[in-house]
N, C-alpha and C positions, 0 to 999 in steps of 0.2 A: 443454499449452500451448493456447488458444485460438487464433483464427488475429487476426490485428487483419483490418478493415474494408480493400479491396481504394476506395483513395481517391484525388484533384490533393492532395487536402488535406491537412498537415503532421498526425499523429497523436498527440494530446496523450494521451499514459496515466496514467491513476491509479493509483501502485502502491502509494499513501499511505492508508489508510482510514482515519485519528485523528481525523480531523475534516470533518469535513461541508459546517462553515464555510465552510473555507477551500476548503473542494473547492470548493463554490459563491461569492463570491466571486472564486476564479481563472478562473472561466466566464467570469463576469459581466467583467473586466478587459480577460480574453483579448478579447473580442466584442467592449470597446470601440472608436472610429476617433475615431483624431489628431487635434490640429488639422490639421493635414495631408490630411486623410481617409484616413489610410494605416491597418489594421486585419490582423491575423492571419489565417490564413485554415488554419485548423486542423479537425480529424475530432476531438472531444475521446472519450476511452475509457475509461467507471467501468464496470470488469469485473475485480469482487475475483478471480477466477484470475488478475489481472496482479503480484496482491500484493506486494511487493519483487523484482520479478523485477528483473535488471540490463539496464545499458545495451545489454551482445551478446549475453543473448535477445529484445530487445525487436527489433534492427536486422536478428537473425536472424527477426523472425517477420514485420518489415516486407517483409523480401527477400522471404522468399516467400507474403505477402500481398499481392504486386506492388503495395504504393504507392511512387506517382508521386509521389513526393520525395524535396529529396535533407536535410530533417533531420525526426527526431522529438523529441516533448518532451516531459520525464516529467515529472509533478510526482508528486516523493518526499516524504518528512518533512521532509527541509531544506526542497525550497520551500514546501510548508503551512504550515512552520514561521516563517521568518525576514522577519521585514522585505522588503519589496516583492519577495516570492514567485517570489523567485531558482529558475526550472523550470530544471530539467537536458537540455543539447541538446544532443544524440548526432546524430552524421554518420552519413546513409548515404550512404554512397561505393556507385557503378555497381560498382564490384572491386573490393569489399569481399571477403576472403574465408572474417571468421569468423575466422580462426586467433589474431588479438591481438585486444583491447581496441577499439569504435572509438573517436574521436577522443572528446570532452568538453567542457564550459563549460555553465557555468552562466548566465541571462540574466534580470534584473530582469523579470515582467511587463507591468509601462509599456513596452518597448521590443522587444518580443516581433517586433512585427512586423517592426519592421527586420530582423531578426534572418529570418523567414522568409519575407519578403518580396525578400529579395538573396540569398541563398541558392537559393531556389527557381529564380528566374530567373535563377542565373547573373552577379549586378551584380558580389555580393562573392563571393570565394575563402572559404573554411576560414579557414585563412591570416591573412583580415585583418580576421575578429574571435577568437582569438588573441592580434593583437596591440595589440586593445583593450580587453581587460579590466584591472580591478582590482588590487591586489594580493591580492587574495585568489578570485582568480577567474573573477569574477561582472560581467558586463557592463552597465552601468548605462546608456547610452549615449552617443551620437557630438553631435561638434559639430565646424563646419567650422574649420582650421587648420591643425594638420601629419596629413602623411600616414601614414594608420597603417602600413602596413610598412614602410617608411622614414624615418620619423618627421623627411620634407624634405620640400618646396614640390614637389607635383606637377609635372611641367614641362607648355606652354603646347603648345598642339596644333597642330603647323606644317599652311600649306598651301606648299609648296617649302621659300621660308628667311622665307616672311611667317605671324607667327603670326595662328590664328584664333582659338581662345579658350584660357583657362587654369584646370583644371578646376579646381573646390575639391577641401578637402584635407580630409581628417578631422582630428579628435585627440578624448582623454577630455574631457569632462568637471575642470574642478580641487575 
């Protein structure tokens, strides 16, 4: 297998080559800025040497290539075939030893910015995203409401005993 390009951006690796149109659409949608000015910072990798590569193979290549990101994205057959383009998100944990499969979940391309931005700056943890998946294991977006990890309200920040502010909490759209 070839190496992945060293980058501060998360690799977006194409592993399915059945539809150039779907891949082009995925790249275009990934580069779009949302209404709040956010977008996913990814490094597209379009190399047939990665055809059908597993998450573990790509995570190992990312580690060996000194990819400086905490998440890698895979454009596999499912991502390029299903509505919403549900990309496979692969955890690039610094302490991952390659002995077990890396953790994964799927995210529709319209929400890829949130996963990429928040994981790579450590604003949210992998567990936060695992708690925000639909029944089919796909992340389709967060809204203010319930706390993702606990399902309850986030406590207010306190300065001594005086509330400074209440943190917004997140919940999946209904």
